[in-house]
C-alpha positions as CSV (number, residue, x, y, z in Angstrom):
1,M,-4.9,-3.6,-3.5
2,P,-9.9,-5.9,-12.2
3,L,-11.6,-6.7,-15.2
4,P,-12.1,-4.6,-18.3
5,S,-15.7,-3.3,-18.6
6,S,-16.7,-5.6,-21.3
7,S,-16.0,-8.8,-19.2
8,S,-16.8,-7.4,-15.6
9,P,-18.9,-9.5,-13.6
10,A,-22.4,-8.3,-12.6
11,F,-22.2,-6.5,-9.4
12,P,-25.3,-6.0,-6.9
13,P,-26.4,-2.5,-6.5
14,A,-24.7,-1.9,-3.2
15,R,-21.4,-3.1,-4.6
16,R,-21.6,-1.1,-7.6
17,R,-22.1,2.1,-5.5
18,R,-18.6,1.5,-3.7
19,R,-16.7,2.1,-7.0
20,R,-14.6,5.2,-6.7
21,A,-12.2,7.1,-8.7
22,L,-8.9,8.2,-7.3
23,L,-9.5,10.0,-4.1
24,V,-8.9,13.8,-4.8
25,G,-6.5,15.4,-2.4
26,S,-5.7,12.3,-0.3
27,G,-3.4,10.6,-2.9
28,L,-4.9,7.2,-1.8
29,L,-4.6,4.7,-4.6
30,T,-6.6,1.5,-3.9
31,A,-6.5,-1.1,-6.6
32,A,-10.2,-0.5,-7.0
33,A,-9.2,3.3,-7.8
34,V,-6.7,2.1,-10.3
35,F,-9.3,-0.2,-11.8
36,T,-11.6,2.5,-12.1
37,G,-8.7,4.6,-13.6
38,I,-8.1,2.2,-16.1
39,Q,-11.6,2.0,-17.3
40,T,-12.0,5.5,-17.5
41,G,-8.6,6.0,-19.3
42,A,-7.0,7.9,-16.5
43,F,-3.9,5.9,-17.0
44,T,-2.4,6.0,-20.7
45,D,0.6,4.7,-22.4
46,G,3.2,7.3,-22.2
47,P,6.6,8.0,-20.7
48,A,7.1,6.9,-17.1
49,G,5.4,9.4,-14.6
50,S,3.1,10.7,-17.4
51,G,0.4,8.0,-17.1
52,R,-2.6,9.9,-15.8
53,Q,-4.7,12.6,-17.1
54,Q,-4.6,16.2,-15.9
55,G,-6.9,16.8,-12.9
56,T,-7.1,13.1,-11.8
57,V,-5.4,13.5,-8.5
58,A,-5.2,17.0,-7.0
59,A,-3.0,18.6,-4.2
60,E,0.0,16.3,-4.7
61,S,3.4,17.1,-3.5
62,K,6.3,16.7,-6.0
63,A,8.9,15.3,-4.0
64,S,11.0,13.1,-6.2
65,R,12.9,10.1,-4.7
66,P,16.3,8.8,-5.8
67,P,16.4,5.3,-7.3
68,A,16.5,2.3,-5.3
69,T,19.9,0.3,-5.0
70,T,19.9,-3.6,-4.3
71,A,22.3,-4.3,-1.5
72,P,22.7,-7.4,0.5
73,G,20.0,-7.5,3.1
74,P,19.7,-9.4,6.6
75,S,19.5,-13.1,7.0
76,V,16.3,-14.7,5.3
77,T,14.2,-17.7,6.4
78,A,11.6,-19.4,4.0
79,A,8.2,-19.2,5.5
80,P,5.9,-22.2,5.8
81,T,2.5,-22.3,4.3
82,S,0.1,-20.9,7.0
83,P,-3.2,-19.8,6.3
84,S,-4.9,-18.5,9.6
85,A,-8.3,-18.7,10.7
86,A,-7.8,-16.1,13.4
87,P,-11.0,-14.0,13.7
88,P,-10.4,-10.5,12.1
89,S,-11.4,-7.2,13.4
90,P,-15.0,-6.2,12.8
91,N,-14.0,-2.5,11.7
92,T,-13.4,-1.7,8.2
93,P,-10.0,0.0,8.0
94,Q,-9.9,3.4,6.8
95,S,-7.3,6.1,6.1
96,K,-7.8,9.7,5.6
97,P,-4.6,12.0,5.7
98,S,-4.5,15.5,6.5
99,S,-4.2,18.0,3.7
100,D,-2.6,20.5,6.1
101,H,1.3,20.2,6.0
102,T,1.7,21.0,9.7
103,G,-0.6,18.1,10.7
104,R,-3.4,20.4,12.1
105,T,-6.9,19.5,11.4
106,D,-8.3,22.9,11.7
107,G,-6.9,24.2,8.4
108,T,-4.5,26.8,10.0
109,D,-0.9,27.1,9.6
110,R,0.4,29.2,12.7
111,T,3.8,30.1,12.9
112,D,3.6,33.2,15.3
113,S,4.6,33.7,18.8
114,T,1.3,32.5,20.0
115,D,2.1,28.9,19.2
116,T,2.2,26.8,22.3
117,G,5.5,24.5,23.2
118,T,3.2,21.4,22.3
119,T,2.3,22.7,19.0
120,A,6.1,23.5,18.2
121,T,6.9,20.1,19.5
122,G,4.2,18.5,17.3
123,R,5.7,20.3,14.2
124,A,9.2,19.3,14.9
125,G,8.2,15.5,15.2
126,T,6.2,15.7,12.0
127,N,9.2,17.3,10.3
128,A,11.7,14.6,11.7
129,A,9.0,11.9,10.6
130,T,8.9,13.5,7.1
131,A,12.7,13.7,6.8
132,A,12.9,9.9,7.7
133,L,11.0,9.0,4.4
134,N,13.8,10.5,2.3
135,G,15.2,8.1,-0.1
136,T,12.8,5.2,1.0
137,Q,11.0,4.6,-2.5
138,L,12.0,1.7,-4.5
139,A,12.7,2.4,-8.3
140,P,10.3,0.7,-10.8
141,S,13.0,-1.7,-11.7
142,A,13.2,-2.8,-8.2
143,L,9.7,-4.2,-8.0
144,P,8.8,-7.7,-8.1
145,D,8.5,-9.4,-11.6
146,Y,10.0,-6.4,-13.1
147,D,10.9,-8.2,-16.6
148,E,7.3,-9.3,-17.0
149,M,5.4,-6.4,-15.5
150,R,7.6,-3.5,-16.7
151,W,6.6,-1.3,-13.9
152,R,6.2,2.7,-14.5
153,P,5.3,5.4,-12.0
154,I,1.7,6.6,-12.3
155,S,2.9,10.0,-10.8
156,D,5.4,11.6,-8.3
157,A,5.3,10.4,-4.8
158,V,2.8,12.1,-2.5
159,T,3.9,12.7,1.0
160,Q,1.4,14.0,3.6
161,P,0.8,14.3,7.4
162,L,-1.4,11.5,8.9
163,D,-3.9,12.0,11.7
164,Q,-5.9,8.9,11.5
165,D,-5.3,5.2,11.0
166,F,-3.9,4.1,7.6
167,G,-5.9,1.6,5.8
168,L,-3.9,-1.0,3.7
169,N,-6.5,-3.5,2.5
170,E,-9.6,-5.3,3.8
171,C,-7.5,-6.6,6.7
172,V,-4.9,-4.2,7.8
173,S,-5.2,-0.8,9.7
174,V,-2.1,0.7,11.0
175,P,-2.5,3.4,13.9
176,G,0.0,5.7,15.2
177,A,2.0,7.0,11.9
178,L,2.8,10.7,11.7
179,V,3.6,10.9,7.9
180,W,2.6,8.9,5.2
181,Q,4.5,8.8,1.5
182,Q,3.0,6.9,-1.4
183,Q,4.1,5.7,-4.7
184,G,1.9,4.3,-7.1
185,F,2.8,2.2,-10.3
186,I,1.2,0.5,-13.2
187,S,2.4,-2.6,-15.1
188,A,2.6,-3.4,-18.9
189,R,-0.6,-5.6,-18.1
190,Q,-2.5,-2.3,-16.7
191,T,-2.2,-3.7,-13.1
192,P,-1.4,-1.8,-10.1
193,A,1.3,-1.8,-7.4
194,V,1.8,0.7,-4.5
195,Q,4.3,1.4,-2.1
196,D,3.0,3.1,1.2
197,T,5.8,4.1,3.7
198,L,4.8,5.2,7.2
199,S,7.1,7.2,9.6
200,F,6.3,6.9,13.3
201,P,7.6,8.9,16.5
202,D,10.0,6.5,17.3
203,E,11.4,2.9,16.8
204,A,9.2,1.3,19.2
205,S,6.0,2.7,17.8
206,A,7.2,1.4,14.2
207,R,7.8,-2.0,15.8
208,A,4.2,-2.2,17.3
209,A,2.7,-1.3,14.1
210,Y,4.6,-3.9,12.2
211,R,3.7,-6.7,14.6
212,G,0.1,-5.4,14.2
213,V,0.2,-5.7,10.5
214,V,1.4,-9.3,10.8
215,D,-1.3,-10.2,13.4
216,A,-3.8,-8.8,10.9
217,M,-2.6,-10.8,8.0
218,K,-2.9,-13.9,10.0
219,G,-6.6,-13.3,10.1
220,C,-6.9,-12.1,6.5
221,A,-8.2,-15.4,5.0
222,A,-11.0,-15.4,7.6
223,K,-11.8,-11.7,6.9
224,S,-11.9,-12.1,3.2
225,R,-14.1,-15.1,3.2
226,A,-16.5,-13.1,5.4
227,L,-16.4,-10.4,2.9
228,Q,-17.2,-13.0,0.1
229,K,-20.0,-14.4,1.9
230,Q,-21.6,-11.0,2.4
231,Y,-21.5,-10.5,-1.4
232,G,-22.7,-14.0,-2.3
233,L,-19.3,-15.3,-3.6
234,A,-17.6,-18.5,-3.1
235,Q,-15.6,-18.3,0.0
236,D,-12.4,-19.3,-1.7
237,A,-9.7,-16.7,-0.1
238,E,-6.5,-18.2,0.6
239,V,-3.7,-16.5,2.5
240,R,-0.3,-17.5,3.1
241,R,3.1,-16.2,4.4
242,T,5.9,-16.6,1.7
243,A,9.0,-15.3,3.4
244,A,10.4,-13.5,6.4
245,V,13.4,-11.6,7.3
246,A,15.1,-11.2,10.8
247,D,16.4,-8.2,12.6
248,P,17.7,-5.3,12.4
249,T,15.2,-5.2,9.7
250,D,11.8,-6.7,10.3
251,G,10.1,-8.0,7.2
252,T,7.3,-10.6,6.2
253,S,5.5,-11.2,2.8
254,W,2.1,-12.9,2.3
255,M,0.3,-14.0,-0.9
256,R,-3.7,-13.9,-1.1
257,S,-5.5,-15.7,-3.7
258,W,-9.3,-15.0,-4.2
259,N,-12.5,-13.8,-5.9
260,G,-11.9,-10.2,-4.8
261,V,-14.7,-7.8,-3.5
262,Q,-14.5,-4.3,-4.6
263,G,-13.5,-1.8,-2.1
264,F,-9.9,-1.6,-1.3
265,S,-9.5,-4.4,-3.9
266,A,-10.7,-4.6,-7.5
267,P,-13.3,-7.3,-8.2
268,G,-12.6,-10.7,-9.7
269,D,-10.3,-13.6,-9.6
270,Q,-6.7,-12.3,-8.5
271,T,-3.7,-12.8,-6.5
272,N,-2.6,-10.2,-4.1
273,H,1.2,-10.0,-2.8
274,V,1.6,-7.9,0.3
275,Y,5.2,-7.0,1.7
276,A,5.8,-5.3,5.2
277,V,9.3,-4.2,6.1
278,R,10.2,-2.2,9.2
279,H,13.6,-0.4,9.6
280,G,14.1,2.1,12.5
281,R,11.1,4.4,12.8
282,V,9.8,3.5,9.2
283,L,7.4,1.0,8.0
284,A,6.8,0.0,4.2
285,L,3.9,-1.7,2.8
286,L,4.3,-2.6,-0.8
287,H,1.7,-4.4,-2.6
288,F,0.8,-5.4,-6.3
289,D,-1.9,-7.4,-7.9
290,E,-2.1,-10.2,-10.6
291,W,-5.5,-10.1,-12.1
292,A,-6.8,-13.3,-13.8
293,A,-8.7,-11.4,-16.5
294,K,-5.4,-9.6,-17.5
295,A,-3.1,-12.8,-17.6
296,A,-2.3,-15.8,-15.7
297,P,-0.1,-15.2,-12.8
298,S,3.5,-15.0,-13.6
299,Y,5.2,-14.3,-10.3
300,D,7.1,-16.9,-8.4
301,P,6.6,-16.0,-4.7
302,R,9.8,-17.9,-4.1
303,G,11.2,-14.5,-5.0
304,D,9.8,-12.6,-2.1
305,A,12.7,-13.0,0.2
306,A,14.9,-11.2,-2.2
307,V,12.1,-8.5,-2.5
308,L,12.2,-8.1,1.4
309,C,15.9,-7.7,1.3
310,T,15.8,-5.0,-1.3
311,L,13.0,-3.0,0.4
312,G,14.8,-3.4,3.7
313,A,18.1,-2.3,2.3
314,Q,16.3,0.8,0.5
315,L,14.9,1.8,3.9
316,A,18.2,1.4,5.6
317,G,19.5,3.9,2.9
């Protein structure tokens, strides 16, 4: 999905080894990666889109996205507080996009007459999945709590074929996507937000992926507490659903409060806000963090229904 080095809690050696910089070539922005970037000065105060040092992230595409527009969304229902104790998956979610724009994993890019029909079909599917992501990125001003956070892009959006499961956080792993687009943001408080948008072969696959995210978040409190126990922390993780929207756009939001374990998340007391919205063959996963070391939480989750509607309208184009 956070503390300055001067006030960071002490980490056991195994935990310290899990710190990582922005992953070169993959474009993956975990909260821990942003935390490392802040500590090392990778993100600086400058014009929007210029807040990183040269060479921090390599092999990124430069596909700019049009600004978001806020439009009336589907009907909204307030969600009850519902922490779940469902057992989580024992596997740590991982993601590793292919760096080859054709979706191949062998590093080749064959376009000659020896290509098989299957290869041509696969390329056409990847191209269609990529096209489905055009215009799906939110503008910084459309992100939650913008008046307080003053979000700005970390860099241009990155779009890549995806040949493995996509890992969102400690709880959620999403299989089956063909293409992944990511836009990272940083706030005036030096805290992160990320929009990860996944395109699937068809609408049925996207619906199944969305249901998988919902099921995984139901067990996120138990998963988070198990990680806290592993690292000798108080098992204080609380997860609740904050809002939901109905068809034709599926959308749900959650809030997790806990003393974070570094990995996908940064360490320390924090609140993570997670939004999942599905429209057609596209699934958008938006998340942002409030770190207690930076400031007391200012965002009111009663605004999450509006966030879901705005994101759904953006996906609908």
